[in-house]
matplotlib code that plots the C-alpha trace (Angstrom):
import matplotlib.pyplot as plt

x = [4.9, 2.9, 1.4, -0.2, -3.0, -3.6, -5.2, -4.5, -6.6, -6.5, -9.0, -11.3, -12.9, -12.9, -16.3, -14.5, -13.4, -16.7, -16.4, -12.9, -12.9, -9.3, -6.1, -2.4, 0.6, 3.5, 7.1, 8.9, 12.0, 13.8, 17.2, 19.4, 18.4, 17.2, 16.1, 14.2, 12.7, 12.1, 13.2, 11.2, 11.5, 8.2, 7.2, 3.5, 2.5, 4.6, 5.4, 8.1, 8.5, 10.9, 9.0, 10.3, 8.2, 8.9, 9.5, 7.1, 4.6, 0.9, -1.6, 0.1, 3.5, 5.5, 5.5, 7.2, 7.0, 8.8, 8.6, 11.8, 12.7, 11.3, 14.7, 16.4, 13.8, 14.1, 17.9, 17.6, 15.2, 17.4, 20.8, 20.4, 17.3, 17.2, 15.7, 13.1, 11.3, 7.7, 5.4, 1.7, -1.5, -3.5, -7.2, -9.2, -12.6, -15.0, -17.2, -19.6, -17.8, -14.3, -11.5, -10.0, -6.8, -6.7, -3.1, -2.8, 0.9, 2.9, 6.3, 7.7, 4.6, 2.0, -1.1, -1.1, -4.0, -4.4, -6.9, -5.8, -7.8, -6.3, -8.2, -8.2, -7.8, -7.0, -10.5, -12.4, -15.2, -15.8, -18.1, -16.5, -17.0, -18.1, -14.8, -12.7, -11.0, -8.6, -6.8, -3.1, -2.1, 0.1, 1.7, 5.0, 5.1, 2.6, 4.6, 5.9, 9.5, 9.2, 8.0, 11.4, 13.3, 10.6, 8.4, 5.0, 5.9, 8.3, 5.8, 4.6, 1.9, 2.0, 0.4, -2.9, -6.2, -5.6, -7.5]
y = [-12.8, -15.2, -13.7, -15.6, -13.8, -15.8, -15.0, -17.1, -17.6, -19.5, -22.3, -22.2, -25.7, -29.1, -28.4, -28.4, -32.0, -33.5, -31.2, -32.3, -33.9, -35.1, -34.9, -34.6, -35.1, -32.7, -32.7, -29.6, -27.6, -24.4, -23.9, -21.3, -18.0, -15.4, -11.8, -11.4, -14.8, -18.2, -21.4, -24.4, -28.1, -29.9, -33.5, -34.5, -38.1, -39.1, -35.6, -33.1, -29.4, -26.5, -23.4, -19.8, -17.1, -13.4, -12.5, -9.6, -9.4, -9.4, -11.3, -10.8, -12.3, -13.5, -17.3, -19.8, -23.6, -26.3, -30.1, -31.9, -35.6, -37.2, -38.8, -35.4, -33.7, -36.3, -35.9, -32.1, -32.3, -34.7, -33.1, -29.5, -28.0, -26.1, -28.0, -28.6, -29.6, -28.6, -31.6, -31.2, -32.7, -30.4, -31.0, -29.6, -28.0, -26.4, -23.7, -21.4, -21.6, -21.2, -23.7, -23.8, -25.5, -26.5, -27.2, -29.4, -29.2, -32.0, -32.3, -29.0, -27.2, -29.6, -27.8, -25.2, -25.3, -22.7, -22.2, -20.6, -19.3, -18.2, -15.4, -13.8, -10.3, -8.8, -7.4, -10.5, -11.2, -14.7, -16.2, -16.9, -20.5, -20.9, -22.5, -19.6, -17.5, -14.5, -13.5, -13.9, -13.0, -10.2, -12.0, -13.3, -15.9, -18.0, -18.2, -21.7, -20.4, -18.6, -21.8, -23.4, -20.8, -20.3, -23.4, -23.2, -25.3, -22.6, -19.7, -20.2, -17.7, -15.8, -18.7, -17.0, -18.8, -22.1, -25.2]
z = [274.5, 276.7, 279.8, 282.6, 284.5, 287.6, 291.0, 294.1, 297.2, 300.4, 300.8, 303.9, 303.8, 302.1, 300.4, 297.0, 297.2, 295.9, 292.8, 291.8, 288.4, 288.4, 290.4, 289.3, 291.5, 291.0, 292.1, 291.2, 292.0, 291.2, 289.5, 291.2, 292.6, 290.2, 290.6, 287.4, 286.8, 288.3, 286.4, 287.4, 286.7, 287.0, 286.8, 286.6, 286.1, 283.0, 281.6, 282.5, 281.8, 282.1, 283.1, 283.2, 284.9, 285.3, 289.0, 289.0, 291.9, 291.0, 288.9, 285.5, 284.7, 281.6, 281.4, 279.1, 279.3, 277.3, 277.5, 278.5, 278.8, 282.0, 283.0, 282.7, 284.8, 287.6, 287.6, 287.7, 290.6, 292.5, 291.8, 290.7, 292.2, 295.5, 298.4, 299.7, 296.5, 296.1, 296.4, 295.9, 294.4, 292.2, 292.0, 289.1, 290.0, 287.6, 289.2, 287.4, 284.1, 285.4, 285.9, 289.4, 290.4, 294.1, 295.3, 298.4, 299.5, 301.1, 302.8, 304.2, 303.0, 304.4, 305.6, 302.9, 300.4, 297.8, 294.9, 291.6, 288.7, 285.3, 283.7, 280.2, 281.6, 285.0, 285.4, 284.3, 286.7, 288.2, 290.8, 294.1, 295.3, 298.9, 299.9, 298.7, 301.3, 301.4, 298.1, 298.4, 294.7, 295.9, 298.9, 297.7, 300.5, 298.6, 295.4, 294.9, 294.4, 297.8, 299.5, 298.8, 300.8, 303.4, 303.7, 305.2, 308.2, 309.3, 309.2, 312.8, 313.9, 310.5, 308.6, 307.9, 307.7, 306.0, 307.2]

ax = plt.figure().add_subplot(projection="3d")
ax.plot(x, y, z, "-o")
ax.set_aspect("equal")
plt.show()
């Protein structure tokens, strides 16, 4: 059973930008409401995937991902997925032997920037980059599926400390 172990943090500055090795633009949406899992359609560059994640809170969740035809994915995003869609650019940064993904959100979630790190175990240690802020792994507001129902632009004063 595939398990994703991922920690998520706010980003406090743009100091990571000069370390980014590549960037990928994502357009993704979610199919229907689900209490036990989220079903995501994601398009990145010229590839498309259907992703199912367990809806448990925390750093470890079940995750399954399958390639799907690009045309089907675009049609699902446009016609079947809840709105607003999640639009973001993911920047890949290597820091102290770990792979970081910095997501810079656009559209209804513009202004939100989060950093994610996938780990081999929940207690794996890692060096904190200087641009890393508050951990939000256990805050459901920062899950992409939650950003569809409650976009970042609507948070008002409860936004936290994003740049």
